[in-house]
Steps between C-alpha positions, in 0.01 A plus 500: 500500500231666297756704302664179375830581663667264741523569876877538454449755220249695707721518809805590288302775321372651821853489650642670191228768495536574874875448541408206723328726749224247565604320815349164405233332295221261598279246328133518601169343403639204310546135597859368511416262212445820290802706612767234565571448127574875475769479767786430261865495605677823558588765752178686417311258725686655798272803446193293598440505874121459536266215404124507558353214295142415423377183670362337184667377182181564306521725194411864580187525285361175645571631849313821433200306375475291820346777703716414804867475587644151444718369782702259288727253679664668804754216546611507134528882511713486815726236349551712188581803713751298706676401179510864395645595844789255446567622147462876558645588842452874458122472497402610849139617471262205483124512491192423301251659267166377362361192679768482772428507866640401839538132403702585188717753683569266790614232264709746295662629822589140601641395162692822440635489854605137455660580164695786649584303817626195313687697237571814702615796294480833684509727194388823669684491833440352842211720613294503178140384566279310259154636441185319403206695366155359470192624325273270703316420177457868413689549174766768479455610866748427773252432779732304728878504539754296686866557573721202578797480731834652419746307289716435805215288646461317168144391556160570364188459715270211407183706485398839371 
């Protein structure tokens, strides 16, 4: 974080200042290789429900100097997101930010669905749906959305 505080400290501070009135937190516009080290142990991670990663692992300034959005490695991104799905079962909003598109989201849907299917934890009740948001390579704009099947069906479609 630009302030120098940790993600845990930021979430804890916001919760303290608002008497925990914020329903949930999300991580956006950052590759999992950047934000995963910030996900330290503790109940504070239960407050994170949304992940919309960038497609590329490139450093932000280098990305800005490219003049286009870097697509990174869709398979690697999906594998990382599947691992996060196993470790953080309360995250139920999955998507993408800069550089992601239909290929990325389809792979993320498959790996998250497989992670949840093979290690099924229904943290939010039987009828809770999982949402995927896409920016279709338009940063910070949800241009396309997808809602998966209910938890009782325990499946995620293969394509977005």
